[in-house]
DSSP file (Angstrom, degrees, kcal/mol; ACC not computed):
  #  RESIDUE AA STRUCTURE BP1 BP2  ACC     N-H-->O    O-->H-N    N-H-->O    O-->H-N    TCO  KAPPA ALPHA  PHI   PSI    X-CA   Y-CA   Z-CA
    1    1 A M              0   0    0      0, 0.0     2,-0.3     0, 0.0     0, 0.0   0.000 360.0 360.0 360.0 131.5  -34.1   34.2   48.8
    2    2 A E        -     0   0    0      2,-0.0     2,-0.4     0, 0.0    57,-0.0  -0.636 360.0-161.4 -89.1 146.8  -32.3   35.6   51.9
    3    3 A V        -     0   0    0     -2,-0.3    58,-0.1    56,-0.1     3,-0.0  -0.963  20.7-120.1-128.5 147.7  -30.1   38.6   51.7
    4    4 A C     >  -     0   0    0     -2,-0.4     4,-1.9     1,-0.1     6,-0.3  -0.740  16.4-146.2 -84.2 126.3  -27.4   39.9   54.0
    5    5 A P  T  4>S+     0   0    0      0, 0.0     6,-1.9     0, 0.0     5,-1.9   0.794  98.8  46.5 -65.7 -26.3  -28.2   43.3   55.3
    6    6 A L  T >45S+     0   0    0      3,-0.2     3,-1.2     4,-0.2    20,-0.0   0.918 110.9  49.6 -79.7 -45.3  -24.5   44.3   55.3
    7    7 A C  T 345S+     0   0    0      1,-0.3    -1,-0.1     2,-0.1    22,-0.0   0.840 116.8  43.5 -60.6 -32.2  -23.6   43.0   51.9
    8    8 A N  T 3<5S-     0   0    0     -4,-1.9    -1,-0.3     3,-0.0    -2,-0.2   0.369 112.7-116.5 -98.5   4.6  -26.6   44.8   50.4
    9    9 A G  T < 5S+     0   0    0     -3,-1.2    -3,-0.2     2,-0.2    -2,-0.1   0.665  79.0 122.3  74.6  17.7  -26.1   48.1   52.3
   10   10 A F  S   <S+     0   0    0     -5,-1.9     2,-0.3    -6,-0.3    -4,-0.2   0.811  79.9  10.0 -78.4 -30.4  -29.4   47.9   54.3
   11   11 A E        -     0   0    0     -6,-1.9     2,-0.4     2,-0.0    -2,-0.2  -0.890  63.4-140.4-140.8 167.4  -27.5   48.1   57.7
   12   12 A E        -     0   0    0     -2,-0.3     2,-0.5    -3,-0.1    -6,-0.0  -0.983  14.4-143.4-128.7 145.0  -24.1   48.7   59.2
   13   13 A K        -     0   0    0     -2,-0.4     2,-0.6     2,-0.0    13,-0.1  -0.937  10.2-150.4-110.3 129.0  -22.6   46.8   62.1
   14   14 A E        +     0   0    0     -2,-0.5     2,-0.4    11,-0.0    11,-0.1  -0.877  20.7 171.7-102.3 118.0  -20.5   48.7   64.6
   15   15 A I        -     0   0    0     -2,-0.6     9,-3.3     9,-0.4     2,-0.4  -0.993  20.7-146.7-126.3 127.3  -17.8   46.7   66.3
   16   16 A R  B     -A   23   0A   0     -2,-0.4     7,-0.2     7,-0.2     6,-0.1  -0.732  30.3-104.5 -92.1 142.0  -15.2   48.3   68.5
   17   17 A C     >  -     0   0    0      5,-2.8     4,-1.6    -2,-0.4    -1,-0.1  -0.437  19.7-144.4 -63.9 129.8  -11.7   46.8   68.5
   18   18 A P  T  4 S+     0   0    0      0, 0.0    -1,-0.2     0, 0.0    -2,-0.0   0.696  97.2  48.7 -69.8 -16.7  -11.1   44.9   71.7
   19   19 A N  T  4 S+     0   0    0      3,-0.1    -2,-0.0     1,-0.0    -3,-0.0   0.908 132.8   3.8 -87.6 -47.7   -7.4   46.0   71.7
   20   20 A C  T  4 S-     0   0    0      2,-0.2    -1,-0.0     0, 0.0    -4,-0.0   0.512  88.7-120.7-123.0  -8.3   -7.6   49.8   71.2
   21   21 A G     <  +     0   0    0     -4,-1.6     2,-0.1     1,-0.3     3,-0.0   0.464  61.8 141.2  84.0   0.6  -11.3   50.7   71.1
   22   22 A I        -     0   0    0     -6,-0.1    -5,-2.8     1,-0.1    -1,-0.3  -0.479  63.5 -97.2 -75.3 147.8  -11.3   52.2   67.6
   23   23 A M  B     -A   16   0A   0     -7,-0.2    -7,-0.2    -2,-0.1     2,-0.2  -0.487  42.2-134.1 -65.9 127.7  -14.4   51.5   65.4
   24   24 A M        -     0   0    0     -9,-3.3    -9,-0.4    -2,-0.3     2,-0.4  -0.506  13.2-125.7 -84.4 153.3  -13.6   48.5   63.1
   25   25 A T  E     -B   66   0B   0     41,-3.2    41,-2.4    -2,-0.2     2,-0.5  -0.792  16.7-121.9-101.9 142.7  -14.4   48.6   59.4
   26   26 A D  E     -B   65   0B   0     -2,-0.4    39,-0.2    39,-0.2     3,-0.1  -0.708  24.4-176.5 -81.1 122.5  -16.4   45.9   57.6
   27   27 A E  E     -     0   0B   0     37,-3.3    38,-0.1    -2,-0.5    -1,-0.1   0.236  43.8-110.1-105.4  12.7  -14.3   44.4   54.8
   28   28 A G  E     -     0   0B   0     36,-0.4    36,-3.0     3,-0.0    -1,-0.4  -0.403  64.9  -5.3  96.4-170.9  -17.1   42.2   53.4
   29   29 A K  E >   -B   63   0B   0     34,-0.2     3,-1.1     1,-0.1     4,-0.3  -0.317  55.2-135.3 -64.1 137.5  -17.7   38.4   53.4
   30   30 A T  G >  S+     0   0    0     32,-2.8     3,-1.8     1,-0.2    -1,-0.1   0.864 104.4  62.1 -58.6 -37.5  -14.9   36.2   54.7
   31   31 A T  G >  S+     0   0    0     31,-0.4     3,-1.3     1,-0.3     4,-0.4   0.724  87.9  71.1 -66.1 -20.5  -15.3   33.9   51.8
   32   32 A D  G <  S+     0   0    0     -3,-1.1     7,-0.4     1,-0.2    -1,-0.3   0.682  97.8  52.2 -66.8 -15.6  -14.3   36.7   49.4
   33   33 A Y  G <  S+     0   0    0     -3,-1.8    -1,-0.2    -4,-0.3    -2,-0.2   0.305  79.3  93.6-104.4   7.5  -10.8   36.4   50.7
   34   34 A L  S <  S-     0   0    0     -3,-1.3     2,-0.3     1,-0.2    -1,-0.1   0.914 104.1 -31.3 -69.2 -42.2  -10.2   32.7   50.3
   35   35 A D  S >  S-     0   0    0     -4,-0.4     3,-0.7    -3,-0.2     4,-0.4  -0.929  74.9 -79.4-161.2-177.9   -8.6   33.1   46.8
   36   36 A E  T 3  S+     0   0    0     -2,-0.3     3,-0.1     1,-0.2    -2,-0.0   0.657 126.3  40.3 -70.4 -13.8   -8.7   35.3   43.8
   37   37 A Y  T >  S+     0   0    0      1,-0.1     3,-1.8     2,-0.1     4,-0.3   0.542  87.3  90.8-107.7  -9.8  -11.9   33.7   42.4
   38   38 A S  G X  S+     0   0    0     -3,-0.7     3,-1.2     1,-0.3    -5,-0.1   0.795  78.9  62.8 -62.6 -29.7  -13.9   33.1   45.6
   39   39 A A  G 3  S+     0   0    0     -4,-0.4    -1,-0.3    -7,-0.4    -7,-0.1   0.705 106.0  47.7 -66.9 -17.5  -15.7   36.5   45.3
   40   40 A Y  G <  S+     0   0    0     -3,-1.8    -1,-0.2    -8,-0.1    -2,-0.2   0.404  92.6 101.4-103.1   0.4  -17.2   35.3   42.0
   41   41 A M  S <  S-     0   0    0     -3,-1.2     2,-0.1    -4,-0.3    -3,-0.0  -0.385  89.7 -78.1 -83.8 162.9  -18.4   31.9   43.2
   42   42 A E     >  -     0   0    0      1,-0.1     4,-2.1    -2,-0.1     3,-0.2  -0.407  40.0-137.1 -59.9 128.6  -22.0   31.0   44.2
   43   43 A I  H  > S+     0   0    0      1,-0.2     4,-1.5     2,-0.2    -1,-0.1   0.899 100.5  51.3 -60.5 -45.5  -22.6   32.4   47.7
   44   44 A D  H  4 S+     0   0    0      1,-0.2     4,-0.3     2,-0.2    -1,-0.2   0.857 110.6  49.6 -64.1 -34.1  -24.4   29.3   49.0
   45   45 A T  H >4 S+     0   0    0     -3,-0.2     3,-1.4     1,-0.2    -1,-0.2   0.906 109.0  52.1 -67.7 -41.8  -21.6   27.0   47.9
   46   46 A M  H >< S+     0   0    0     -4,-2.1     3,-2.1     1,-0.3    -2,-0.2   0.750  93.6  72.3 -68.8 -23.4  -19.0   29.3   49.5
   47   47 A K  G >< S+     0   0    0     -4,-1.5     3,-0.7     1,-0.3     8,-0.3   0.696  85.4  68.1 -64.9 -16.7  -20.9   29.2   52.8
   48   48 A L  G <  S+     0   0    0     -3,-1.4    -1,-0.3    -4,-0.3    -2,-0.2   0.641 108.3  37.2 -72.6 -13.6  -19.6   25.6   53.1
   49   49 A F  G <  S+     0   0    0     -3,-2.1    -1,-0.2    -4,-0.2    -2,-0.2   0.229  85.9  99.0-121.3  11.9  -16.1   27.0   53.6
   50   50 A D  S <  S-     0   0    0     -3,-0.7    -2,-0.1     2,-0.2    -1,-0.1   0.498  93.1-111.6 -85.6  -2.1  -16.7   30.2   55.7
   51   51 A G  S    S+     0   0    0      1,-0.2     2,-0.7    -4,-0.1    -1,-0.1   0.279  88.8 106.1  92.6 -12.4  -15.8   28.7   59.0
   52   52 A A    >   -     0   0    0     -5,-0.2     3,-1.5     1,-0.1     4,-0.3  -0.910  62.8-149.8-102.4 115.4  -19.4   28.8   60.5
   53   53 A L  T 3  S+     0   0    0     -2,-0.7     3,-0.2     1,-0.3     4,-0.1   0.785  90.7  27.7 -59.1 -32.8  -20.7   25.2   60.5
   54   54 A Q  T 3> S+     0   0    0      1,-0.1     4,-2.5     2,-0.1    -1,-0.3   0.034  79.3 118.5-119.9  27.8  -24.3   26.1   60.0
   55   55 A S  T <4>S+     0   0    0     -3,-1.5     5,-2.7    -8,-0.3     4,-0.4   0.854  79.5  49.2 -64.8 -34.2  -24.2   29.4   58.1
   56   56 A L  T >45S+     0   0    0     -4,-0.3     3,-0.7    -9,-0.3    -1,-0.2   0.940 114.6  43.4 -69.7 -46.6  -26.1   27.9   55.1
   57   57 A E  T 345S+     0   0    0      1,-0.2    -2,-0.2    -4,-0.1    -1,-0.2   0.874 120.3  41.5 -66.4 -37.8  -28.9   26.4   57.2
   58   58 A H  T 3<5S-     0   0    0     -4,-2.5    -1,-0.2     2,-0.0    -2,-0.2   0.365 109.0-122.0 -93.0   5.2  -29.3   29.4   59.4
   59   59 A K  T < 5 +     0   0    0     -3,-0.7     2,-0.3    -4,-0.4    -3,-0.2   0.933  57.8 154.4  54.2  52.6  -28.9   31.9   56.6
   60   60 A Q      < -     0   0    0     -5,-2.7     2,-0.4    -6,-0.1    19,-0.2  -0.749  35.8-149.5-108.9 156.4  -26.0   33.7   58.1
   61   61 A C  E     - C   0  78B   0     17,-2.3    17,-3.0    -2,-0.3     2,-0.6  -0.996  11.3-143.4-127.5 126.4  -23.2   35.6   56.5
   62   62 A V  E     - C   0  77B   0     -2,-0.4   -32,-2.8    15,-0.2   -31,-0.4  -0.810  21.5-166.4 -95.2 120.9  -19.7   35.8   58.0
   63   63 A H  E     -BC  29  76B   0     13,-2.8    13,-2.2    -2,-0.6     2,-0.5  -0.800  16.9-130.3-110.4 149.6  -18.0   39.2   57.6
   64   64 A Q  E     - C   0  75B   0    -36,-3.0   -37,-3.3    -2,-0.3   -36,-0.4  -0.836  22.6-165.4 -96.7 129.3  -14.4   40.2   58.1
   65   65 A F  E     -BC  26  74B   0      9,-3.2     9,-2.1    -2,-0.5     2,-0.4  -0.932   2.1-165.6-118.5 143.5  -13.8   43.3   60.3
   66   66 A H  E     -BC  25  73B   0    -41,-2.4   -41,-3.2    -2,-0.4     7,-0.2  -0.979  16.7-136.6-132.0 137.7  -10.5   45.2   60.5
   67   67 A C     >  -     0   0    0      5,-2.5     4,-1.6    -2,-0.4   -43,-0.1  -0.840   7.0-159.0 -93.3 121.7   -9.2   47.8   62.9
   68   68 A P  T  4 S+     0   0    0      0, 0.0    -1,-0.1     0, 0.0   -44,-0.1   0.688  88.8  54.5 -71.8 -16.4   -7.4   50.7   61.2
   69   69 A G  T  4 S+     0   0    0    -46,-0.1   -45,-0.0     1,-0.1   -46,-0.0   0.938 129.4   5.0 -82.6 -49.9   -5.6   51.6   64.4
   70   70 A C  T  4 S-     0   0    0      2,-0.1    -1,-0.1   -48,-0.1     0, 0.0   0.368  93.4-117.6-120.5   3.2   -3.9   48.3   65.4
   71   71 A S     <  +     0   0    0     -4,-1.6     2,-0.1     1,-0.2     0, 0.0   0.645  54.9 160.6  68.3  17.5   -4.7   46.0   62.4
   72   72 A H        -     0   0    0     -5,-0.1    -5,-2.5    -6,-0.1     2,-0.4  -0.463  21.8-159.5 -65.6 140.9   -6.6   43.6   64.6
   73   73 A R  E     +C   66   0B   0     -7,-0.2     2,-0.3    -2,-0.1    -7,-0.2  -0.954  17.8 160.5-124.2 145.0   -9.0   41.4   62.5
   74   74 A E  E     -C   65   0B   0     -9,-2.1    -9,-3.2    -2,-0.4     2,-0.3  -0.983  29.7-122.7-155.2 163.1  -12.0   39.4   63.6
   75   75 A E  E     -C   64   0B   0     -2,-0.3     2,-0.4   -11,-0.2   -11,-0.2  -0.790  17.6-163.9-107.8 151.4  -15.1   37.8   62.1
   76   76 A A  E     -C   63   0B   0    -13,-2.2   -13,-2.8    -2,-0.3     2,-0.6  -1.000  18.3-132.1-134.0 136.3  -18.7   38.4   62.9
   77   77 A V  E     -C   62   0B   0     -2,-0.4     2,-0.5   -15,-0.2   -15,-0.2  -0.783  22.6-155.4 -88.3 123.7  -21.7   36.3   62.0
   78   78 A I  E      C   61   0B   0    -17,-3.0   -17,-2.3    -2,-0.6    -2,-0.0  -0.876 360.0 360.0-104.7 126.7  -24.5   38.4   60.5
   79   79 A E              0   0    0     -2,-0.5    -1,-0.1   -19,-0.2   -17,-0.1   0.445 360.0 360.0 -80.4 360.0  -28.1   37.1   60.8
């Protein structure tokens, strides 16, 4: 079984905002924000809807990052 190092707290990813340069915060898996029940759904099933076409096959996890300074949002694919 594969695990995401960010979801499980093994690592942190540092991404600077391209607009203002402030360190962005990791807000978790993108699929957790699809609806009010998505955070409780099977992870492999939700990877079919995360926006990364091969995230299930390549064992990737797509995370949402947010800038507290300018509210810029972006996604990052975590291996």
